[in-house]
N, C-alpha and C positions, 0 to 999 in steps of 0.2 A: 442526302444532300448531293446535288450534281457537282461535277467538276467545276463548272462556271461559278456556282454558288460558293464553293470552297475558296476559289480565287478571290471573290469579293470579300468574304469573311477575313481571309488572311491579309488582304490589303487594308481593310478597316482596322484590324487588330494592330498591324504594324504602324499605321498612321497615328492612331490614338496614343500608342505607347511612345512613339518618337516625339509627338507633340508634348507629352507629359514631361519629357526631359527638359523642355523649354518652359512650360507652364502647366502645372497640374490643374489649375483652375480653368484654363482654356480647354484642356482635354476633357474635363468634367462637363463643361458646357456643351461641347460637341457630342459627348456620350449621352447627355440628357436629351438633346435634340433628337438623336437617333432612337432613344428609348421611347420617346413620345410620338414617333412618326410611324403610322401604319404603312407598311411596304407592300402589302398584298391587298388587292381589290377582289371582292366577290365576283365570280363569273357566272353566277346563277342567273338564269333568265327571270324576268319579272313574272311572278305567279299571277294567274288570272284574277285572283281575289283582290289584288292591288289595283287592278284596272277599274274595279267597282267601288273603290274607296273615295272618301272625301279627302282631298289633298290639303294639308296644313303647312304653315311655315311661320317662323318668327326669327327675329334677329337677336343674337346674344354676343356681346363683345365684338361686334362687327362681323360675326359669322352668321350665315343663313342656315338655320336648322330646319330640315324638312321632314314631314311625317305624314301619316295617314290615319283616318278615323272611320270606323264602321258603326252602324246601328245607333246613330245619334238622333235624339237624346234618349238616355236611359238613366235610371237612378243609380245603378251600379256600374262602375267603370273598371276596366282592366288595362294595365299598361305593360307592353312587352319591351324588354330592354336587352339589347344585344351586347356582345363582347368585343374585344379588340380584334381589328381586322375582319370584322363581320358586318352584317347589315340586317335591318329589320325583315327584309324579304326572306331571310333564311328560316324564319319562324312562321311561315304561312300556314303550316298544319295546325297551329293552335287557334287561328282566328275564327274559322267557321264553328268549331265546337264552343268557343266562348260566346259567339253570337247566339247560338242555339240555347245557351243558358240564360239568354236575355241581357247579356252585358253589352255596354258600349265598349268598343275595343280601340285602343290607341297604340301606335307603334311609330317610333321616330328613329332616324339615323343620327348617331352621335356626330359631333364635329369631326371632320376629317374622314368620315365614313359614308358609304353609300351615296345618296343624293345630296347630302349636306355639304356646306362649304368648310373651309379651314384645311390646314395641313397637319396639325398636331392635336393630340388629345392628352390631357392630364386628368388625374382623378378629381382635383378641385373643379376643373371645367365641366367634367361629366356630372358632378354633383349639382353644379349651378344649372346645367341643362335640365336635369330632373326637377329642380326647384321651379324653373320657369314653365315647364310643361304642366306641373301641378297647379301653378298660379293661373295659367291661362285656360286650362282645360279640365281642372279638377273640380271638386275633390275626387280623389281616386282611392279606392279601398283594396284593390286586388292588383298584385304585381308579380310578374315572373321575369327572371333575369339570368343571363348566362355569363360566366367568366368575369371580365372586368366590369360588366354591367351589374353583377351581383355585389361586387365590392362597392361600387358607386351607390347602389340601391340601399344597402344597409346604412351607409354613412348619410344618405339623404333622409332616411326614415328617422334618424337621430334628430333631425332639424325640424320636424313637423309634429303637431299633436296627433297621436294615434293610440289605439288600444287593441284589445284582443280580437276585435272584429276586423282589423286589418290583416291581410294575408299576403305572405311573401313566399313564392316558390323560387328557390335558388338552385340553379343547375351548374355544377362544377364552378362555383364562384372562386375568383382570385382571392384567397383568404388573407394572405399576408403580403403587403407591399415589399417588405424586406426580402421575402423569398423570391419574388419576381426580380428584384434588383440583383440578388445573389446569383440567380441563374443567368441573367444578362451579362454580368461581369465574368462569370465562369466561362460562358460560351465564347466571349471575345478575349478571354485571358488577359484582362486589363489589370494594371498595377494597383496594389492596395492604396497608394497615395492618391490615385484618381478617385477612388471610392470615398475617401474622406471629404474631398471637395464636392463630390456628387451629392452626398448626403447634406452637406452644408448648403448647397444650392437649393435643394428642396426646402430646407428650413427657411432660407432667406426669402423664398418666393411664397411660401404658404404659412409660415409661422409655426410649422410642426416638423418634427423629425419623421423619417419614413416609418418608424415603428408605430406612430399614431394612426396611420392609415391601415387599419387592421380590423377585420370582421370580428375577431375574438374580442378585441377591446370594445368595439362599437356595440356588439351584441348585449353588453351589460346594460345598455340604455334602451333596448328594444322590447316593447311589450306585445308586438304583433305575433300572430301564429305563423310559424316558419316551418316549411317542409324543404329539406336540403337533400339534393341528389349528388352523389360523387362516385366516381369509378375507381376501382382499385388500381387500374393501369393508366390513370390520368398522367400524361407526360408533361403537362404545362402547369397545372395547379395541383400539387401533390396531396394525396389523401392524408398524409401525416399531419399537415396543418389543419385540415378539417376535423380530424379526430380529436385534436386538442380542444376545439370548440365543443364537440360532442361530450367530451369528458367533463366539461364545466357543468353539465346536467341542467341546462335551462329547461324549466317545465313547459315552455311554449315552443320548444324546438324538437322536431322529429327528423331522423336521418334515414335515408335509403341508400345503401351501398350497392353499386352495380358491379358487374364483372365483364371485362373485355370490351367495353364501349369506348374507353379513352376519353379525351376531352371534348371532342366535337360530335361524335356519333351518339353520345348520350342524349342530347336534346332532340335528336331525330328518332330515337327509339320509341316504338309505338306504346310500349308499356309505360315508359316515362311520361309520354304525352298524355296518356289516359289518366295517370295518377295526378299529374299537374292540374288537368281540367277538373277532375273530381274534387281536388283540394281547394281550388280557387272558387 
């Protein structure tokens, strides 16, 4: 972290904790807004494969969601789902191999990401985005997702009819929402009183406590074949959460644990790419 970044973090920390002395609810709302707001934009140049794609878009809750489609129409379709502060163009290396398999390929930018509109992303909004993609461009049988996209994908799969012919490739998925919130509060050193109102705010808006938004919980409802990649040194979505899902011994779930790739390099790794394409 640079000196300037440390100054910003210290300012935010002090501001939230001072605000909590006046109103923990107001501090929780401010913290929630920050938690849901992507602060980094991808600087990657648009890969050439995207120049050859059909451009798609639809409106969801007043937000324009934009995406791309290749090799349409085909009976088998694959959807690429990116993570927080990412974009679909980061997954260009998967597109051509999927086309060679004969798949129609779809890739969208989530709200507040890439070329899509909006300023914030929540898990329920991401789930609704996937539901709308499926309604407009599905049915889809093959999915790959990274990070927050993995968490959204598993929750989405809960909501649609599916079976063992459906395939999910999860790459470093955000396994537990409570872990993400814990890390956020630890990083900003926010007061426990703010956390109580933060969790209450999530319940008031979604009808569920944060613990509901859990891959471990949702996996109980999933019949799809799942291939899960996670790195020992993942700094954002800890392997310890993923291992709890593995220990549940779902017969349709296989794990690949990598070494030294972290949270982002894992989806760019050639061996991971090859295994994902072969599985899908």
